[in-house]
C-alpha positions in Angstrom: -12.9 -20.4 14.8 -13.1 -21.9 11.3 -11.1 -19.9 8.7 -13.0 -19.1 5.6 -11.5 -20.8 2.5 -11.2 -19.3 -0.9 -13.4 -22.0 -2.3 -16.1 -21.2 0.2 -15.8 -17.5 -0.4 -16.0 -18.0 -4.2 -19.1 -20.2 -3.9 -20.8 -17.7 -1.5 -19.9 -14.8 -3.7 -21.7 -16.5 -6.6 -24.7 -17.5 -4.4 -25.5 -14.1 -2.8 -25.2 -10.4 -3.2 -25.3 -8.3 0.0 -27.4 -5.1 -0.3 -27.1 -3.6 3.2 -26.2 -4.0 6.8 -28.1 -2.2 9.6 -26.1 -2.6 12.8 -27.3 -1.6 16.3 -24.9 -1.9 19.2 -25.6 -1.4 22.9 -22.4 -0.6 24.8 -23.9 0.2 28.2 -23.4 -3.3 29.6 -20.6 -4.7 31.7 -18.4 -7.4 30.3 -20.6 -7.9 27.2 -22.3 -5.8 24.6 -25.5 -6.3 22.7 -25.4 -6.6 18.9 -28.4 -6.6 16.6 -28.0 -6.7 12.9 -30.3 -6.7 9.9 -28.8 -7.9 6.7 -30.6 -7.6 3.4 -29.2 -9.7 0.6 -30.2 -11.3 -2.7 -29.6 -15.0 -3.5 -30.2 -17.7 -6.0 -33.6 -19.0 -5.1 -33.4 -22.2 -3.0 -29.7 -21.8 -2.3 -28.0 -22.5 0.9 -25.2 -20.5 2.6 -23.9 -19.5 6.0 -23.3 -16.3 8.0 -20.4 -15.9 10.5 -20.9 -14.7 14.1 -18.9 -15.2 17.3 -21.2 -14.5 20.2 -21.0 -15.2 23.9 -24.7 -16.0 23.5 -26.8 -16.1 20.3 -30.2 -14.7 21.4 -32.3 -14.8 18.2 -32.1 -15.4 14.5 -34.8 -14.8 11.9 -34.5 -15.4 8.2 -37.4 -13.8 6.2 -40.6 -15.0 7.9 -39.1 -17.8 10.0 -37.0 -18.3 13.1 -33.7 -20.1 12.9 -32.7 -22.2 15.9 -29.7 -20.4 17.6 -28.4 -23.8 18.8 -27.6 -24.7 15.1 -24.6 -22.3 15.3 -21.5 -24.4 14.6 -18.4 -22.7 15.9 -18.6 -19.4 14.1 -21.0 -20.4 11.3 -24.8 -20.4 11.1 -26.3 -22.2 8.2 -29.0 -20.5 6.2 -31.2 -22.7 4.0 -34.1 -22.2 1.6 -33.0 -18.7 0.5 -35.4 -16.6 -1.5 -34.3 -14.1 -4.3 -34.6 -11.3 -1.7 -33.8 -12.0 1.9 -33.8 -10.3 5.3 -31.7 -11.8 8.1 -31.8 -10.5 11.6 -29.4 -11.7 14.3 -29.3 -10.7 17.9 -26.5 -11.7 20.2 -24.5 -10.9 23.3 -20.9 -10.3 22.3 -17.6 -10.2 24.3 -15.2 -7.3 24.5 -11.7 -8.3 23.6 -8.2 -7.5 25.1 -6.4 -8.6 21.9 -6.9 -5.5 19.6 -9.5 -7.5 17.6 -13.2 -7.1 17.4 -14.5 -4.7 20.1 -11.4 -3.9 22.1 -12.0 -2.6 25.6 -9.3 -0.6 27.4 -9.3 1.0 30.9 -6.7 3.8 31.0 -4.4 3.3 34.0 -3.8 7.0 34.1 -7.3 8.0 35.0 -9.5 4.9 35.0 -11.6 6.0 31.9 -12.9 3.2 29.6 -12.3 3.3 25.8 -13.6 1.1 23.1 -12.7 0.6 19.5 -13.5 -1.9 16.7 -11.0 -3.6 14.5 -12.8 -5.7 11.9 -9.6 -6.4 10.0 -9.4 -9.7 8.0 -12.3 -11.6 9.5 -13.1 -10.0 12.9 -16.3 -8.2 11.9 -18.1 -11.3 13.1 -16.8 -10.6 16.6 -19.0 -7.5 16.6 -22.0 -8.4 14.4 -23.2 -11.3 12.3 -21.7 -10.8 8.8 -20.8 -12.4 5.5 -17.2 -11.8 6.4 -15.3 -11.8 3.1 -13.8 -8.9 1.1 -15.9 -9.2 -2.1 -19.3 -9.0 -0.5 -19.3 -5.2 0.0 -22.4 -3.3 1.1 -23.5 0.0 2.7 -23.5 -0.1 6.5 -25.9 1.9 8.7 -24.8 2.0 12.3 -26.5 3.0 15.5 -24.9 3.0 19.0 -26.2 3.2 22.5 -23.5 4.2 25.0 -23.0 6.2 28.2 -24.2 9.8 27.6 -20.9 11.5 28.4 -19.1 9.5 25.8 -18.1 10.4 22.2 -18.9 7.9 19.5 -17.5 8.1 15.9 -17.8 5.6 13.0 -17.0 5.2 9.3 -19.9 7.5 8.3 -21.0 10.9 9.6 -23.8 11.3 12.1 -27.2 11.3 10.4 -28.7 13.5 13.1 -27.4 15.3 16.1 -26.7 12.7 18.9 -29.4 12.3 21.5 -28.1 11.7 25.1 -26.7 8.2 25.0 -27.7 7.5 21.3 -25.7 8.0 18.1 -27.2 7.2 14.7 -24.9 7.3 11.7 -25.6 7.9 8.0 -25.3 4.9 5.6 -21.8 4.5 4.3 -20.7 3.8 0.8 -20.3 0.1 0.1 -17.7 -1.3 2.5 -16.0 -4.7 2.8 -16.8 -6.0 6.3 -13.2 -5.8 7.4 -13.4 -2.0 7.2 -16.3 -1.5 9.6 -15.1 0.5 12.7 -16.1 2.7 15.5 -14.6 4.3 18.6 -16.5 5.0 21.8 -15.4 6.6 25.1 -14.6 10.0 26.6 -12.2 10.9 23.7 -10.4 14.2 23.3 -11.2 15.6 19.9 -9.7 18.2 17.6 -11.6 19.2 14.5 -10.7 21.0 11.3 -11.8 21.1 7.6 -9.8 21.1 4.4 -11.0 21.4 0.8 -14.5 20.6 1.9 -13.5 17.5 3.8 -14.2 17.5 7.6 -11.1 16.4 9.6 -11.0 15.0 13.1 -8.3 13.8 15.5 -9.1 11.6 18.5 -7.1 10.4 21.4 -7.6 9.4 25.1 -8.1 12.3 27.5 -4.8 11.5 29.3 -3.0 12.1 26.0 -4.8 15.4 25.2 -1.9 17.7 25.9 0.4 15.7 23.7 -2.1 15.5 20.8 -2.7 19.3 21.1 1.1 19.9 20.9 1.3 18.0 17.6 -2.2 18.5 16.1 -1.1 21.2 13.7 1.8 19.0 12.4 -0.6 16.0 12.0 -3.2 18.1 10.3 -0.7 19.8 8.0 0.6 16.4 6.8 -3.1 15.3 6.3 -3.9 18.3 4.2 -0.7 18.0 2.2 -1.3 14.4 1.4 -5.0 14.9 0.5 -3.9 17.7 -1.9 -1.2 15.5 -3.5 -3.6 12.5 -3.9 -6.1 14.8 -5.5 -3.4 15.9 -8.0 -2.5 12.3 -8.8 -6.0 10.8 -9.0 -9.0 11.9 -10.9 -11.2 10.4 -8.2 -11.4 12.7 -5.2 -11.4 11.2 -1.7 -14.6 9.3 -1.8 -15.7 8.8 1.8 -16.9 12.2 3.1 -15.2 13.0 6.4 -11.6 12.0 7.3 -11.2 11.1 11.0 -8.0 9.8 12.5 -8.2 8.1 15.9 -5.1 7.2 18.0 -6.3 4.2 19.9 -4.7 2.1 22.8 -3.2 -1.4 22.5 -3.6 -1.4 18.7 -1.9 -4.4 17.0 -0.8 -2.9 13.6 0.7 0.5 12.9 -2.7 1.7 11.6 -5.9 0.5 9.8 -7.4 2.1 6.8 -11.1 2.2 7.9 -12.8 4.6 5.5 -13.8 7.8 7.2 -12.2 6.6 10.5 -8.6 5.6 10.3 -7.2 4.0 13.5 -3.6 4.3 14.6 -1.6 3.0 17.4 -1.5 5.7 20.0 2.3 5.5 20.2 2.1 8.0 17.3 1.0 10.6 19.9 4.4 11.6 21.3 4.7 12.2 25.0 8.5 12.6 25.0 11.1 14.0 22.8 11.4 12.1 19.5 13.6 12.1 16.5 12.7 13.3 13.0 12.7 9.6 12.1 9.7 9.1 14.3 7.9 12.1 12.9 8.6 10.9 9.4 7.3 7.5 10.3 4.1 9.1 11.5 3.8 11.1 8.3 4.4 8.1 6.0 1.8 6.1 8.1 -0.7 8.9 7.6 0.0 8.9 3.8 0.0 5.1 3.6 -3.5 4.8 5.2 -4.7 7.6 3.0 -3.5 5.8 -0.1 -5.7 2.9 1.0 -8.8 5.0 0.5 -8.3 4.3 -3.2 -6.3 1.1 -3.0 -8.3 -1.2 -0.7 -11.3 0.9 0.2 -12.7 2.4 -3.1 -11.4 -0.7 -5.0 -11.0 -3.7 -2.9 -9.2 -7.0 -3.6 -11.5 -9.9 -4.4 -9.6 -12.3 -2.1 -6.5 -12.3 0.0 -4.2 -13.6 -2.8 -4.4 -10.0 -4.1 -3.4 -8.4 -0.8 -0.6 -6.7 -2.7 -3.3 -4.5 -4.5 -3.8 -3.0 -1.0 -0.5 -3.0 0.8 2.1 -2.7 -2.0 0.3 0.3 -3.5 -0.2 1.9 -0.1 3.4 1.4 0.8 4.6 2.8 -2.5 2.2 5.7 -2.7 2.6 6.5 1.1 6.4 6.9 0.7 6.1 8.7 -2.6 3.5 11.2 -1.4 5.3 11.8 1.9 8.5 12.7 -0.1 6.6 14.8 -2.6 4.1 16.7 -0.4 5.5 17.0 3.1 8.7 18.3 4.7 10.0 14.8 4.9 11.6 14.8 1.5 14.0 12.0 2.4 11.3 9.4 2.8 12.8 7.3 0.1 16.1 7.2 2.0 14.3 5.6 5.0 12.5 3.2 2.6 15.8 2.2 1.1 17.5 1.3 4.4 14.8 0.3 6.8 11.8 -0.9 4.8 13.7 -2.7 2.1 15.9 -4.5 4.7 12.6 -5.9 6.0 11.6 -6.9 2.4 15.0 -8.5 1.6 15.0 -10.5 4.8 11.4 -11.8 4.3 12.1 -12.7 0.6 15.1 -14.9 1.5 13.5 -16.9 4.3 12.0 -20.3 3.8 8.5 -18.8 4.1 9.0 -16.5 1.0 6.1 -16.2 -1.4 5.4 -14.2 -4.5 4.2 -10.6 -4.2 1.0 -11.8 -5.8 0.6 -15.5 -5.0 -1.7 -17.5 -7.2 -3.3 -19.3 -4.3 -4.1 -18.3 -0.8 -6.2 -21.1 0.6 -7.9 -19.4 3.5 -8.0 -16.2 5.5 -5.6 -17.6 8.1 -3.0 -18.0 5.3 -3.8 -14.5 4.1 -2.8 -13.2 7.6 0.7 -14.6 7.2 1.3 -12.6 4.1 1.1 -9.2 5.9 4.9 -9.1 5.7 7.9 -7.4 4.2 7.1 -9.0 0.8 3.6 -7.7 0.5 4.6 -4.3 1.8 8.3 -3.4 1.0 9.1 -5.7 -1.9 5.7 -5.0 -3.5 6.3 -1.2 -3.2 9.8 -1.6 -4.7 8.4 -3.6 -7.6 5.9 -0.8 -8.3 8.7 1.8 -8.2 10.6 -0.3 -10.7 7.4 -0.5 -12.8 7.2 3.3 -12.8 10.8 3.5 -13.9 10.0 1.1 -16.8 6.6 2.4 -17.9 7.0 6.1 -17.1 4.9 8.0 -14.6 2.2 9.3 -17.0 1.3 5.8 -18.2 1.3 4.4 -14.7 -1.0 7.0 -13.3 -3.3 6.8 -16.4 -3.6 3.1 -15.7 -4.4 3.6 -12.1 -7.1 6.2 -12.8 -8.7 3.9 -15.4 -8.6 1.1 -12.8 -10.5 3.3 -10.3 -13.1 4.4 -12.8 -13.8 0.8 -13.9 -14.0 -0.8 -10.4 -15.3 2.1 -8.3 -16.8 0.8 -5.0 -16.3 -2.8 -6.3 -13.6 -5.5 -6.3 -10.7 -6.2 -8.6 -7.9 -8.7 -9.2 -4.3 -8.7 -10.5 -5.6 -9.3 -14.0 -7.9 -6.3 -13.8 -5.1 -3.9 -12.8 -2.6 -5.3 -15.3 -5.2 -4.8 -18.0 -5.7 -1.2 -17.1 -1.9 -0.5 -16.9 -1.2 -2.4 -20.2 -3.8 -0.4 -22.0 -2.5 2.9 -20.7 1.1 2.0 -21.5 0.5 0.2 -24.8 2.7 -2.7 -23.5 2.1 -6.3 -22.7 2.8 -6.7 -18.9 2.2 -10.5 -18.7 5.9 -11.5 -18.8 6.9 -8.7 -16.5 4.2 -9.8 -14.0 5.2 -13.4 -14.2 8.8 -12.6 -13.1 8.2 -9.8 -10.7 4.8 -10.6 -9.1 4.4 -14.4 -9.5 7.9 -15.4 -8.7 9.5 -15.3 -5.2 13.0 -14.5 -4.0 15.5 -11.7 -4.8 18.2 -11.2 -7.3 21.7 -10.0 -6.5 23.4 -7.4 -8.8 27.2 -7.5 -8.6 29.5 -4.8 -10.1 32.3 -6.4 -12.1 35.1 -4.0 -12.9 38.5 -4.1 -14.6 40.8 -1.1 -14.8 43.9 -0.6 -16.9 47.3 0.7 -15.8 46.2 4.3 -16.6 43.3 4.1 -14.2 40.6 3.8 -16.9 37.9 1.2 -17.2 38.6 -1.6 -19.6 35.2 -3.2 -18.8 32.3 -2.5 -16.4 29.5 -5.1 -16.1 26.6 -5.8 -13.9 26.1 -9.5 -13.2 22.7 -10.7 -12.1 22.3 -13.9 -10.1 19.4 -15.7 -8.5 19.3 -18.4 -5.8 19.2 -22.0 -7.0 15.8 -22.5 -5.3 14.3 -19.7 -7.4 16.4 -19.3 -10.6 14.5 -16.4 -12.0 16.4 -13.5 -13.6 14.5 -10.3 -14.0 14.6 -7.2 -16.2 15.9 -4.2 -14.2 16.1 -0.5 -14.9 18.8 0.8 -12.6 21.1 3.8 -12.0 24.8 3.3 -11.9 26.7 6.0 -10.0 30.4 6.8 -10.3 31.6 8.6 -7.2 34.9 10.4 -6.8 36.9 10.6 -3.6 35.4 13.9 -2.8 31.8 12.5 -3.1 31.0 14.1 -6.5 29.0 11.8 -8.7 28.0 11.0 -12.3 24.9 8.8 -12.7 23.4 7.1 -15.7 20.4 4.8 -16.0 20.8 1.4 -17.7 18.6 -1.5 -18.7 19.4 -5.0 -17.5 17.8 -7.5 -19.9 18.7 -11.1 -19.0 16.9 -12.4 -22.1 19.4 -10.5 -24.2 22.6 -11.0 -22.2 22.1 -14.0 -20.0 22.3 -12.0 -16.8 25.6 -10.2 -17.4 25.1 -6.7 -18.8 28.3 -4.9 -20.1 28.1 -1.1 -19.8 29.9 -0.4 -23.0 29.7 3.3 -22.6 32.0 3.2 -19.6 34.9 1.6 -21.4 37.9 4.0 -21.5 36.4 6.4 -18.9 38.4 7.3 -15.9 37.7 4.8 -13.1 35.7 6.2 -10.2 36.7 5.8 -6.6 33.5 4.0 -6.0 31.0 2.4 -8.4 27.4 2.0 -7.0 24.9 -0.2 -8.8 21.2 0.6 -8.3 22.1 4.2 -7.5 18.8 6.0 -6.9 17.3 2.7 -5.6 14.9 2.1 -8.5 14.8 -1.7 -8.3 14.4 -4.4 -5.7 17.7 -6.3 -5.8 20.6 -6.9 -3.4 23.8 -5.2 -4.5 27.4 -6.0 -4.1 30.2 -3.6 -4.9 33.4 -4.6 -6.7 36.4 -5.2 -4.4 38.0 -1.8 -5.0 34.7 0.1 -4.3 34.1 -1.9 -1.2 37.6 -1.0 0.1 36.9 2.7 -0.7 33.6 2.8 1.3 35.1 3.9 4.7 36.9 6.9 3.0 34.1 7.9 0.5 31.0 7.3 2.6 31.4 10.4 5.0 31.9 12.7 2.0 28.8 11.7 0.0 26.3 14.5 -0.1 23.4 12.3 -1.2 21.8 10.6 1.8 20.1 8.0 -0.4 23.5 7.0 -1.8 24.9 6.7 1.8 21.8 4.6 2.8 22.5 2.2 -0.1 26.1 1.8 0.9 25.2 1.1 4.5 22.5 -1.3 3.3 25.1 -3.1 1.2 27.5 -3.4 4.1 24.7 -4.7 6.5 23.4 -7.2 3.9 26.9 -8.5 3.1 27.4 -9.1 6.8 24.0 -10.7 7.2 24.9 -13.1 4.3 28.2 -14.0 5.9 30.1 -12.6 2.9 31.9 -10.1 5.2 32.6 -10.4 8.9 30.4 -8.5 11.4 33.6 -7.2 12.9 34.3 -5.3 9.7 30.8 -3.8 9.8 31.4 -2.6 13.4 34.7 -1.1 12.2 32.8 0.8 9.5 30.4 2.0 12.1 33.2 3.2 14.3 34.9 4.9 11.3 32.0 6.5 9.4 28.9 6.7 11.6 30.1 9.6 13.8 30.2 11.8 10.7 26.6 10.9 9.7 24.3 13.9 9.7 21.1 12.2 8.6 19.4 11.0 11.8 17.4 8.4 9.9 20.6 6.7 8.6 22.2 6.9 12.0 19.2 5.3 13.8 18.7 2.6 11.2 22.3 1.6 11.1 22.5 1.3 14.8 19.2 -0.7 14.9 19.9 -3.0 12.0 23.5 -3.8 13.1 22.5 -4.6 16.7 20.9 -7.9 15.8 24.0 -9.0 14.0 26.3 -8.0 16.9 24.1 -9.8 19.4 23.7 -13.0 17.4 26.6 -13.4 15.0 29.4 -12.7 17.5 30.4 -14.9 20.5 30.2 -13.2 23.9 33.8 -11.9 24.0 33.6 -10.5 20.4 30.2 -9.1 21.2 31.5 -7.2 24.2 34.3 -5.7 22.2 31.9 -4.7 19.3 29.5 -3.1 21.7 32.3 -1.0 23.1 33.2 0.2 19.6 29.5 1.0 18.9 29.1 2.8 22.2 32.3 4.8 21.5 30.9 5.8 18.1 27.7 6.9 19.7 29.6 9.0 22.2 31.5 10.7 19.4 28.2 11.4 17.6 26.9 12.9 20.9 29.9 15.2 21.1 29.2 16.5 17.6 25.4 16.6 17.5 23.5 19.9 18.0 22.1 20.1 21.5 18.4 19.2 21.8 18.2 17.9 18.2 17.2 14.6 16.6 20.8 13.4 16.0 21.7 14.0 19.7 18.7 11.9 20.8 19.5 9.1 18.3 23.1 9.0 19.5 22.0 8.9 23.1 19.6 6.0 22.5 22.3 4.2 20.6 24.8 4.7 23.5 22.3 3.6 26.1 21.6 0.4 24.2 25.3 -0.5 23.8 26.7 0.8 27.0 27.9 -1.3 29.9 28.8 1.8 32.0 26.3 1.4 34.8 27.6 4.4 36.7 27.1 6.7 33.8 23.7 5.2 32.9 22.6 5.7 36.5 24.0 9.3 36.4 21.8 10.2 33.5 18.8 8.6 35.2 19.4 10.8 38.2 20.3 13.9 36.2 24.1 13.7 36.6 26.4 14.5 33.7 23.6 14.6 31.1 24.7 16.1 27.8 23.5 19.7 27.5 20.2 19.8 25.6 19.3 16.1 26.1 15.9 15.8 27.8 15.8 12.8 30.1 12.1 12.5 29.9 9.7 9.5 30.4 10.7 7.5 27.4 14.5 8.0 27.8 14.2 7.2 31.5 12.6 3.8 30.7 15.4 3.1 28.1 18.0 3.8 30.8 16.2 1.7 33.4 15.8 -1.2 31.0 19.5 -1.2 30.2 20.4 -1.0 33.9 18.0 -3.9 34.7 19.6 -6.0 32.0 23.1 -5.3 33.4 21.9 -6.2 36.9 22.4 -2.6 38.2 18.7 -1.9 38.9 15.9 -4.2 40.2 12.3 -4.6 41.1 12.3 -1.7 43.5 13.5 0.7 40.8 11.0 -0.6 38.3 8.1 -0.1 40.8 9.3 3.4 41.6 9.4 4.3 37.9 6.0 2.8 37.3 4.5 4.7 40.1 5.9 7.9 38.7 4.6 7.1 35.2 1.2 5.4 35.6 0.4 5.8 31.9 -0.4 3.0 29.5 3.1 3.4 28.0 4.6 3.2 31.5 2.7 0.0 32.2 4.1 -1.6 29.1 7.6 -0.4 29.9 7.4 -1.8 33.4 6.2 -5.2 32.0 9.2 -5.3 29.7 11.7 -4.3 32.5 10.2 -7.0 34.9 10.7 -9.6 32.2 14.3 -8.5 31.7 15.3 -8.9 35.4 18.3 -11.2 35.7 16.5 -13.2 38.4 15.1 -16.8 38.2 11.9 -15.9 39.9 11.3 -13.0 37.6 12.0 -15.1 34.6 9.5 -17.8 35.8 6.8 -15.2 36.4 7.4 -13.6 32.9 7.4 -17.0 31.2 4.0 -17.9 32.7 2.6 -14.6 31.3 4.0 -15.4 27.9 2.7 -18.9 27.6 -0.5 -19.0 29.7 -1.9 -15.6 30.7 -4.9 -14.6 28.6 -6.2 -12.0 31.0 -3.5 -9.4 30.2 -3.9 -7.4 27.0 -2.1 -8.1 23.8 0.4 -5.3 24.3 1.4 -6.3 27.9 2.0 -9.9 26.9 4.1 -8.8 23.9 6.1 -6.4 26.1 6.8 -9.3 28.5 7.9 -11.5 25.7 10.1 -8.8 24.2 11.9 -8.2 27.5 12.5 -11.9 28.4 15.5 -12.8 26.2 18.6 -10.8 26.6 22.0 -11.6 25.2 23.7 -10.8 28.5 21.5 -13.5 30.2 22.1 -16.5 27.9 23.1 -18.8 30.8 20.2 -17.7 33.0 17.6 -18.4 30.3 19.2 -21.5 28.9 16.5 -23.7 30.5 13.7 -21.8 28.7 15.0 -22.7 25.3 13.5 -26.2 25.5 10.4 -24.8 27.2 9.7 -22.5 24.3 9.4 -25.5 21.9 7.5 -27.5 24.5 5.1 -24.8 25.6 4.5 -22.6 22.5 2.2 -24.9 20.5 -0.5 -24.9 23.3 0.2 -21.2 24.0 -0.4 -20.3 20.3 -3.7 -22.2 20.2 -4.9 -20.3 23.3 -4.6 -16.9 21.6 -6.0 -15.3 18.5 -3.9 -15.8 15.4 -2.5 -12.2 15.2 -1.5 -12.1 18.9 -0.2 -15.7 18.9 2.1 -15.0 16.0 3.5 -11.8 17.5 4.1 -13.4 20.9 5.7 -16.5 19.4 8.0 -14.2 17.4 9.0 -12.1 20.4 9.4 -15.1 22.7 11.6 -17.2 20.3 15.0 -17.9 21.9 16.9 -15.8 19.4 20.1 -15.5 21.3 20.5 -19.3 21.9 22.7 -19.6 18.8 23.5 -23.3 19.0 22.8 -26.4 17.1 20.6 -27.9 19.8 18.2 -24.9 19.3 17.9 -25.7 15.6 17.3 -29.4 16.4 14.5 -28.4 18.8 13.0 -26.3 16.1 13.1 -29.2 13.6 11.3 -31.4 16.1 8.6 -28.8 16.7 8.0 -28.4 13.0 7.5 -32.1 12.7 4.5 -32.0 15.0 1.0 -31.9 13.5 -0.5 -29.6 16.2 1.4 -26.4 15.2 -0.6 -23.4 14.1 0.2 -21.8 10.8 1.5 -18.7 12.5 3.8 -20.6 14.9 5.0 -22.8 12.1 6.0 -19.7 10.0 7.7 -18.0 13.0 9.8 -21.0 13.9 10.7 -21.8 10.3 12.0 -18.3 9.7 13.6 -17.9 13.2 15.4 -21.2 12.6 16.8 -19.9 9.3 18.1 -16.8 11.1 19.8 -19.1 13.6 21.3 -21.0 10.6 22.9 -17.8 9.3 24.2 -16.8 12.7 25.8 -20.3 13.3 27.5 -20.1 9.9 28.9 -16.7 10.7 30.2 -17.8 14.1 31.7 -20.9 12.6 33.5 -18.8 9.9 34.9 -16.5 12.5 36.1 -19.4 14.6 37.7 -21.0 11.6 39.5 -17.8 10.6 40.8 -17.4 14.2 42.2 -21.0 14.1 
């Protein structure tokens, strides 16, 4: 499929104005569905343009009073010539259901055989459902009608115009929508309904998940109400799209999608087993994130994909902020500091880094690549820094002016900056150039000297930038001084590199008693890597457990993880810190994130013998956490998961799976059983028979994915061959099953067994990527990369692949970044070997 370029979109946006879509879909067929659309649009008289459509069979096309030959369809484009000032285009087609989470996705629930459909039009997939001018700045009202089996339930962006007749649903026209927001769900859905502040609310899930949704419905609805109320306090514009439905759909690609009136979520957010508060908080922030999009993205839409940050950075910032301010998850910024910003820092330091707001995104395919930690986490962090700089009142005044000016229209970076600058009375052009138009991340290092009496002679914060992107930025940060007992004094300071060249002396601290630990960026107001002074770094193991503020603890853990990632400190030292301090951690979010983020370093930066010793230390730390955690609580579950992932004690793992010696209060339910079984499979202590038995006991969609992951992890040549064929050539299985197979394939315990597949990845993946849709191809390529083959030949194979001219943009980015991760791991291993010698 040809990807729409910015040049083409700009020209079409000048040539035409879309007035309305009337879409009629017949979903009663077998492997195809019928799509009829009438598009009314205005144009420059005599102009020429094209409409996008991806049919199995194009049946008929009529433009105004003449037929258009369907055979003139070229790939996904149909040329339209001789346009009048007012035009009516009708297109009838047979369309294919998808198994990739794009277009009209069709899913048969293995639990009960019921069929479910949902539409994801994201980016440029509306054309998989109906003919469309598929670009974000050609917004128009959409009127949808659907024919489906009479016992089904159908919902869409807008409310029903009339009561549904058997087998027929007709929806009211929507407000103007970008085509990538058009959605519907159809099938025998389980529904919960409510209303809040005059807004109808709905929750949808598959019938096989009904009991689990019912158990959590009040929590989901409470978060929804709280977020709506908070957004109505922040914004002058009330929620503008009538009803607010949230559908939890199967085999979804992203975390969620902000379709106005019908937000779709991955149905993993419907919990069927015990979960930690981290997972509940993630669901809450996802709800808040998608709701923020109703203003940033839906009400006011970016003009082109170079302003993606206007959608995702704002939704990330406001989703976290509103979760922390309005729901019981007051620690959302702690999670953001450790988990989300780690994602942003990693993305911003890779070869594929880009500005938050790039000046040029050539086409939609390139736009897809920018849905990353920069557009989300870095962009949100930059906004938090902007609020610290401008003040909240000016920031919100600018946003409200932006909504009022561009309501139901499109906007650009310049439009938003104009509104903010007017509200704040400050020129933001220089700030935007450094923060939004320039890539990469600064490092802030504490530089401390202390006299013989234990008082500061000088405290400074030095700012550096990588040679490839030598941009120093203004920062407003907190500097925290922590005593041995964890008590703290914090002050905010301005770092202005134009005034001090990047070394800011904190003159007010001279002569003050030296703290046990000095923490730059305390409060996490800016986006910058931090490094402690040597004395503070040495004090972390003693001070960390006593700190009352979980955000400060998260920042210190983040600093330790990042220093190990950069090779400035050994991973072995990080593991020692985990063994020393993690068992005392009371915040489940911090415990889970530290275990998850450190695991990649342990698996890749350490040779097999050092890795085995490190895992033993981590497993022991998790056991001690288990001993001290309240029975049946989140911390106990997090510790249990951490122990399972690190353990090599097959007997005890098997015991838990069979109900023997399970810690009191720990529920060995479906999800924990699969975690235990996967670890046993990797260790060679369980095989195909055990996987088949567990799959038979759990015939759910989640169980099917877990089984695929376990089969790929089997330490057996035949199992690896079968899994590899699925990864590189099977297009019949759904997106999620292929991804689960790719995820399970590589295991650090199986490096010798899978050594032959390292070369096969680089040989097979270009063709495999071309056989899949861009989103799925990128995810599969990322999961299937030989990440544990930490050796120079792997890097050489990556270089050879990148020299080819048949590599898709998504695969090129995956391999470029994964190779950079290998580079870091090799440097770390070399440094450890040199130190040992």
